[in-house]
N, C-alpha and C positions, 0 to 999 in steps of 0.2 A: 585789182589786189596788187600792192607792191611785193608782199611776199608770195612766191610761186613755187612749185615742185622744183627742187633743185638749186634753190637760191632766192634772188630778188630780181624784180623785172628791169630795174635799171640802177646804174651805179650812184653813189653820193656824190653830189656835186659840191664843188668849193663853198659856193654860196650857202647850200643847207648845211654843210659842215660848221661854217662860220656863225650861222644863226643858231644852231644847238650849241656850240660853245658859248654864245654870249648869254645864254640863259642859265649856265651852270650856276654862277654866283647867287642868283635869286633862289633857285629851287634849292641849293645848299643850306642856304640861311633860313627858309622856311622849314626843312626838314629837321636840321638842329633844333630850331625853336620849338617845334612840335615835339621832339624827343624829349627835350626838357620839360615841356609842359607836362607830358605824360608821365614821366618818372616823379614829378612833384605832385602830381594828382593821386598816385597809386594809393597813399595812405587812406583816401577817402573811400576806396573800393575793396576793402579787405574782405567784407562778406561775400563779396562777388568773386573776387579771386579765389577763396576757399572753396566755392560751390559750382564754379564755371568748369565742368567737365575737369575736375581737378582730382586725379585718381593716377595709380601707377599704370604705365603702359610701356611698350616698346615704342621707339622712334626710328623711322626708317627714311633714307633719301641717299642721294648721290654725293660722294666726296672725290677729291682728287687723290692721286697715289699718295700725296703727303698729308692727306686728311683736311685740305682746304674746302671751303664752299665751292661746290661746283653745280652747273646747271645742265650741262649738254654731253660732256665727254668722260664723265666719272664712273665710279664703280659704286655699288651699293653697301652702306654701312648701316649696321642695326646695333641701337644703343638701349641698354636696360633703364629701367627707372632711377637706378642709383646712378647712372651717368658712365657706366662701364662699357665697352665695346664687346658686344655679344657676337658680331659677325662683321667681317671687313674684307673689302676688295673683292665683293662677290661679283661676278660678271653679269651685267644686266641682261645679256642674251639668254641666260640660264633661269630666267625669273620664275619660270614653271616649275623649277625644283624646288624652290623654297618659299614661294607665294601660292597658297592655295585659295579656292573662292567656294565659299560655303553658300547654300541658298536656304530661305525660309518660305514657307507657304503663304505668308501674309503681305510679301512685297516682291517687286520686280528687280530691286537693287541687291546684288550680291554681296557677301561679307567676306573681303580678303582677309587672310591671316598668315601668320609666320608659320609655315608647315611644321618646323621642329619642335614647335611648342603647342601644336594642334589646335583645334577650334573648341571654344572661344578663347582660349588663354594666350594664343598667339595674335591677340589684338594689338595693332600698332597704329600710330599717327604718323601722317605725312604734312608737308606743308611749311611755312616759316617757322613755327615753333619747332618742329622736328629738325629743320636744317640748322637753326641755332645750336640745338641740343647735341648734333652729331658731329658739327664742324670744329676742328681745332682752332681755325682763324677764318676770316673772310679773305684776307690778302690785300686789303687796302687800310690806310692809317687810320682814318676816322671810324670806320665800321669795325675795325678790330679793338679799338678802344672801347666801343659800346659793347662789342660782343664779350669781352672781359669782365664788364660790370654786369652783364646779363647773366653769366654764368654763376654770378655770385648770389642771385637769387634765391637758390636752394643749395643744399648739400650735394646733391647729385643733378639728375636732369630735372629742368624747369617743367613741373607736371600741369600747372593751371592752364586750361585753354584760354583764359582771359588775356594770357600773355602772347597768343598768336598776335595781338595788335602791337604790342611792343617788338616782337620779332619782324613784323613787317616794316615798321619804321627803320629798325637796323637795316634791313635789305634795301630798302629805299635809299638809304644813305649809301651803302654798298654800290647800288646801281648808279647812283650819280657819279660815284668817284670812278667806277670802271667805265662809264660812258665817256667821261672826260680822258681817261687813259686811251681809249680806243680811237677817239677823235684825233689824238696827238701822234697816233702810229703813221708811220710813213706810206704804208699801203693801203690806208683808209679809203683813198679815192680810186683804187685800182678798179679797171673795168672788167676784169675777170670776176663777176659776180654770180654766175649760173653755170651749173654743170648739167648738160644734156646728155641724157641716156636713154636707152629703151630697157626691155625687160632683161636682166642679167642674173635674176635669181627667181625662183618661184615662190620663195619664203622669205619674210624679213621680220625683224623684231626691232623696234626702237624704244629708248627709256630715255626720258628727259625731265627736268624739273620745270613745271609750269608755276605760276604764282601761287596757285592753290595747293600745289604738291606735286608728288611723282606721278608719271604717267607711263603707262606700259600698254604699248600697241604692238599686236601681233597679226600680221597679215599673211595670206596665202592667195597668190594669183596664178591664173592660167597662162599660157603661151601668148595671150594677146594683151596680158597686163590687166585684165579684169579681175577684181576681187572675188575671190569664191568662199573665202572663210576669214573672218576677223574676230579678234577678241581684243577689247579694250578695258584696261583697268584704269579709270581716271582717278583724280585726287579724291572726289567726295566719295567715290567707292571704297578707296584706301581707308577713309576715314569713318566708314559707315558704322562699324562698331562703336567706335568712340563717340560718335555723335548721339548714338542712341542711349549709352551709357550716361553721357552727359545730360541729356533730356531728363532721365531716371533720377540722377542726383539733384537736379534742379527742382523737380517735382517733389521729391521727399523733403527738401529744405523749405521750399517756398508754399507749398500746399498745406495749410493747417486746418482746413475744415471740409465740410461736404459742398462747399460752393467754389467756383472758380472766380477769378477776379482779372480785370485788364492788365493789373500789374504782373500777374502770374503769365499772363499770354506774352507780355513783353519781354520777360525774363527768360523764357522757352526760346522766343525768337532770338533773343541776344545771345544765349548759348549757341545756337545754331549758326548766328551771323559770324561768331568768333572763326568758325571753320571755313566761312566763306563759300558754302556749297555751291556747285555749278549746277543749279536748278533754273527753270524758266523764270522764278521769282526773282533771280539775280539782276533782271533787267527791268523791274517794275520800279515805279516810283517809291519813294521812301514813305513808310507806313502803309503800303498796299499789298504786303507780302501775304497771299492766301494760306491762311493758317487755322486749323481746328484742333482744339485741346479737349479731349473728353476725360473726365474722372471716373473711373469704375470701381466699385465695391468689390469685395474678395469674391463675390458669387458671380461677377461679371455684370451686375446691374449699372446701369449709366446714372450715375447720381447727378451729373452736371455736364454741361458743355458750353464751350464758347469760341466763337469764330470771328474770323476777319478776312474779308475779300470774297 
């Protein structure tokens, strides 16, 4: 693996730098074209936009000190459904003070929530949609133009999880612009690419933004560096409450009888896919996501079931 503890295994070579730079114009053109297509296509999908996990929730993620999009070194910001800042510049190291984890008897996946609002009212979303909702700006020219347009979709925060896809495209655009900036920095070919260290602390907390959303990692080790306790809240966990509510919303809208259809199965899958959950199915071929949907009567009787995979 090129990425190793403390950095990377080897420096970037001049040839690799030039090879990546040479691809920037093409990938930039593809991304801009895809963004334009997506925006033109939204009118065709208004029913899905209204029903794909479209409800009020908090949005959480990292921002810089001046409120810009941040992925590694920022502070936690929490935004309300109306788009106002509920909490800002929270130290990620203190995440246990403001993030709680509820459990339910029917699943192994925990339900994180924003502690000041309690469970389940403290439901929040993370990931591309959240990052676009909480950031004042991205910090690159083209992405900032798209973000300003994105913020005009709703009066407050953009609530429909259908727009996770829109937000991803803006982040791709930002990523391309940022990569070009970094490749043109004077120290990009530096050979100082890895920090070597032993055990210098018995406890550590790391928080970053992965493509799917905010990651909270909390480790405790012994004197030999062996992990004795670990707690991870990954993006799919952070989104757990919202994903479940999204499935319920889709079911209420698209199930109109006591029989399930393939279209209903596809819709539920599409709602979940908007969040891009980090499950084993993420690596399966298209159309082979193991999925079962059951339709229950009020007394618990199973009226119908449909499955795939």
